[in-house]
C-alpha positions as CSV (number, residue, x, y, z in Angstrom):
1,M,-33.9,-69.6,131.2
2,N,-32.7,-73.0,130.2
3,D,-36.3,-74.6,130.9
4,Y,-37.8,-72.0,128.7
5,Y,-35.6,-73.3,125.8
6,G,-36.1,-76.8,126.6
7,K,-40.2,-76.6,126.5
8,L,-39.9,-74.3,123.5
9,I,-38.0,-76.7,121.5
10,K,-40.3,-79.6,122.5
11,K,-43.2,-77.5,121.5
12,I,-41.7,-77.0,117.9
13,K,-40.7,-80.5,117.3
14,K,-44.2,-81.6,117.6
15,L,-45.6,-79.1,115.1
16,K,-46.9,-80.6,111.8
17,D,-46.6,-77.2,109.9
18,R,-43.5,-75.3,111.0
19,R,-43.8,-72.9,108.0
20,L,-47.3,-71.8,109.7
21,F,-45.4,-71.5,113.0
22,V,-42.9,-69.0,111.6
23,L,-45.6,-67.2,110.0
24,R,-47.7,-66.8,113.2
25,Q,-44.7,-65.6,114.9
26,T,-43.8,-62.9,112.5
27,G,-47.3,-61.4,112.3
28,L,-47.7,-62.7,108.6
29,T,-50.8,-64.8,109.1
30,G,-53.9,-63.6,107.1
31,R,-51.7,-61.2,104.8
32,I,-49.2,-63.4,102.9
33,S,-50.3,-61.7,99.6
34,V,-46.7,-61.3,97.7
35,R,-48.8,-59.1,95.6
36,S,-49.7,-56.4,98.6
37,H,-46.1,-56.9,100.4
38,G,-43.8,-57.6,97.6
39,K,-40.2,-58.2,98.4
40,A,-40.5,-57.0,102.0
41,L,-42.8,-59.9,102.7
42,V,-40.6,-62.5,100.9
43,L,-37.6,-61.5,102.7
44,R,-39.2,-61.6,105.9
45,V,-40.7,-65.1,105.5
46,R,-37.3,-66.2,104.1
47,E,-35.4,-65.1,106.9
48,G,-37.8,-66.1,109.5
49,A,-37.8,-69.8,108.2
50,V,-34.1,-69.6,108.3
51,F,-33.9,-67.9,111.7
52,F,-36.2,-70.6,112.9
53,N,-34.2,-73.5,111.7
54,R,-30.9,-72.1,112.9
55,F,-33.1,-71.8,116.4
56,V,-34.1,-75.5,116.5
57,K,-30.4,-76.7,115.7
58,K,-28.7,-74.2,118.1
59,P,-31.4,-72.6,120.6
60,R,-28.5,-71.2,123.2
61,Q,-26.6,-70.0,120.2
62,V,-29.3,-68.4,118.2
63,G,-31.3,-67.0,121.4
64,S,-34.6,-66.1,119.6
65,V,-37.2,-68.3,117.4
66,V,-37.5,-65.6,114.8
67,P,-35.7,-62.2,113.9
68,S,-36.1,-58.9,115.8
69,S,-39.5,-57.0,115.0
70,P,-39.8,-53.6,113.3
71,F,-40.9,-52.1,116.6
72,L,-37.6,-53.7,118.5
73,T,-35.3,-52.5,115.6
74,K,-36.8,-49.0,116.0
75,A,-36.3,-49.1,119.6
76,M,-32.7,-50.2,119.2
77,M,-31.8,-47.8,116.7
78,S,-33.4,-44.7,118.5
79,K,-30.6,-45.0,121.2
80,I,-27.9,-43.9,118.9
81,K,-27.1,-40.6,117.8
82,W,-26.1,-41.1,114.1
83,D,-24.3,-38.0,113.9
84,D,-21.8,-39.1,116.3
85,A,-21.6,-43.0,115.2
86,R,-18.3,-43.2,113.7
87,Y,-17.3,-46.5,114.4
88,V,-20.2,-49.0,115.2
89,A,-19.8,-52.8,116.0
90,E,-22.8,-55.4,116.1
91,L,-22.6,-58.6,118.1
92,G,-25.0,-61.2,117.1
93,A,-26.1,-60.1,113.8
94,G,-28.5,-63.3,112.9
95,T,-30.0,-62.7,109.6
96,G,-29.0,-58.9,109.4
97,V,-32.4,-57.2,110.7
98,F,-30.3,-54.3,112.4
99,T,-27.4,-54.7,110.1
100,R,-29.7,-53.3,107.4
101,A,-31.1,-50.6,109.9
102,I,-27.4,-49.6,110.7
103,V,-26.3,-49.4,107.3
104,R,-29.2,-47.2,106.5
105,R,-28.6,-44.7,109.3
106,L,-24.7,-44.7,109.2
107,K,-23.0,-41.8,107.8
108,P,-21.1,-42.2,104.7
109,D,-17.8,-42.1,106.3
110,G,-18.9,-44.5,108.7
111,E,-17.8,-48.3,109.6
112,V,-19.8,-51.0,110.8
113,F,-18.2,-54.4,112.1
114,V,-20.4,-57.2,112.2
115,F,-20.3,-60.5,114.6
116,E,-22.2,-63.5,113.8
117,I,-20.8,-66.8,115.4
118,D,-23.5,-68.8,113.3
119,S,-21.6,-69.6,109.8
120,T,-25.2,-70.0,108.0
121,L,-26.4,-66.7,109.1
122,R,-22.9,-64.8,108.6
123,T,-23.0,-66.2,104.7
124,M,-26.4,-64.9,104.3
125,I,-25.3,-61.1,105.6
126,K,-22.1,-61.6,103.6
127,S,-24.3,-62.2,100.5
128,E,-26.2,-59.1,101.0
129,Y,-23.2,-56.9,102.2
130,P,-20.3,-58.1,100.5
131,H,-18.3,-54.9,101.4
132,L,-19.1,-55.3,105.3
133,A,-16.4,-56.9,107.8
134,V,-18.2,-60.0,109.2
135,Y,-16.5,-61.9,111.8
136,G,-17.4,-64.9,114.0
137,D,-16.7,-64.9,117.8
138,A,-17.6,-61.7,119.5
139,T,-15.3,-62.5,122.4
140,E,-12.5,-61.6,119.7
141,L,-13.9,-58.0,119.4
142,H,-10.8,-56.1,121.5
143,R,-8.4,-58.0,119.2
144,I,-10.1,-57.2,115.9
145,M,-10.6,-53.6,116.6
146,D,-6.9,-53.5,117.4
147,N,-6.0,-55.2,114.1
148,Q,-8.0,-52.6,112.2
149,G,-6.3,-50.0,113.8
150,I,-9.8,-48.8,115.3
151,S,-8.8,-47.0,118.6
152,Q,-12.4,-46.8,119.9
153,L,-15.9,-47.4,119.3
154,D,-18.6,-45.4,119.7
155,Y,-21.4,-47.8,119.9
156,V,-21.8,-51.6,120.1
157,V,-25.3,-52.8,119.4
158,S,-25.8,-56.4,120.6
159,S,-28.6,-59.0,120.1
160,L,-26.4,-61.7,121.8
161,P,-28.6,-64.0,124.5
162,F,-26.2,-63.3,127.5
163,A,-28.6,-64.9,129.8
164,V,-28.1,-68.2,128.4
165,L,-24.4,-68.1,127.4
166,P,-21.8,-69.7,129.6
167,P,-21.0,-67.1,132.4
168,Q,-17.3,-66.8,131.1
169,V,-18.4,-66.1,127.7
170,T,-20.5,-63.3,128.7
171,A,-17.8,-61.8,131.2
172,S,-15.5,-61.8,128.4
173,I,-17.6,-60.1,125.8
174,L,-18.7,-57.5,128.2
175,E,-15.0,-56.8,129.3
176,A,-14.2,-56.6,125.6
177,V,-17.1,-54.3,124.9
178,Y,-16.1,-51.8,127.9
179,K,-12.7,-51.9,126.7
180,C,-13.1,-50.6,123.3
181,L,-16.0,-48.3,123.9
182,K,-14.8,-44.6,124.1
183,P,-15.8,-42.6,127.1
184,G,-19.5,-41.7,126.3
185,G,-19.8,-44.7,124.1
186,K,-22.9,-47.0,124.7
187,L,-23.6,-50.5,124.6
188,I,-27.3,-51.0,123.3
189,A,-28.5,-54.4,124.0
190,Y,-31.9,-56.0,124.2
191,Q,-32.5,-59.3,126.6
192,Y,-36.0,-61.3,126.9
193,S,-35.9,-60.7,131.1
194,K,-34.3,-58.3,133.8
195,H,-31.6,-61.1,134.6
196,M,-28.7,-59.2,133.0
197,K,-29.5,-55.8,134.6
198,K,-27.2,-56.5,137.5
199,Y,-24.4,-57.5,135.2
200,F,-24.9,-54.5,133.2
201,E,-25.0,-52.5,136.3
202,K,-21.7,-53.8,137.7
203,R,-19.8,-52.9,134.3
204,F,-21.3,-49.7,133.1
205,E,-21.7,-46.6,135.0
206,S,-25.1,-45.7,133.7
207,V,-27.6,-48.1,132.6
208,R,-31.2,-47.2,131.2
209,M,-33.9,-49.8,130.4
210,S,-37.1,-49.7,128.5
211,F,-39.6,-52.2,127.0
212,V,-41.0,-53.2,123.8
213,L,-44.0,-55.2,124.1
214,Y,-44.5,-55.8,120.1
215,N,-41.8,-58.4,119.7
216,V,-41.5,-62.3,119.8
217,P,-41.1,-62.7,122.7
218,P,-41.4,-59.1,124.4
219,A,-37.8,-57.3,125.1
220,F,-35.8,-55.4,127.5
221,V,-33.5,-52.7,125.8
222,Y,-30.7,-51.8,127.8
223,E,-28.8,-48.5,127.0
224,C,-25.5,-49.1,128.9
225,T,-23.1,-45.9,128.9
226,K,-19.2,-45.8,129.7
227,T,-18.5,-42.6,131.6
228,K,-15.0,-43.4,132.8
229,K,-11.6,-43.7,130.7
230,E,-10.1,-47.2,131.8
231,Y,-8.8,-49.0,129.0
232,K,-8.5,-46.5,126.5
233,K,-4.7,-47.2,126.0
234,E,-5.6,-50.9,125.4
235,C,-7.8,-50.2,122.4
236,V,-5.3,-47.8,120.8
237,R,-3.3,-49.2,117.7
238,H,0.3,-50.1,118.7
């Protein structure tokens, strides 16, 4: 996985036209008329450029060259029963692709807690959704939920590149996620390989996997369900 990022960065740095690369990766070449695609197109190009630049600077933190595709977004959101979604946390929000989808679907009395460690991307989300709670370090999930008086989360949506994060960071985040999920709660996460499957299976009682071809790169979507009641008291407000 580390070789993949190293080769990709070398390829990117040799490019003469990075803007064209972004357009190709987001599927926008050949149809970049603002008149025909309007604000959605402008937003996608802008976000793609920002995401691309953050990847070049911090590839193992950002984890992808471009934001998630509409196909991956639909696949991730379809795993959530929105009538049951009262408290949702999003880890690794990036430019806010999943954030928008969650906000659109969440019930009026629902709450979403957004985590993004990159300060530039975090500022973008805050400027678009000033009313949302946006935090930095996902390893602080348990502490922050406790401080907010949230006893348990219904869903956690993750875009974090677990496979390239330091193992201790990945373990810490997964432990925090499991602790804060209610029995029956789910972690919905995507990865670019099956590397994390065995780790998810060690932590969660049920793990289901699906594949999304139309994304850059193609992605595996993991639906990890907590069925046991461990850690319930640790998430309750004191």
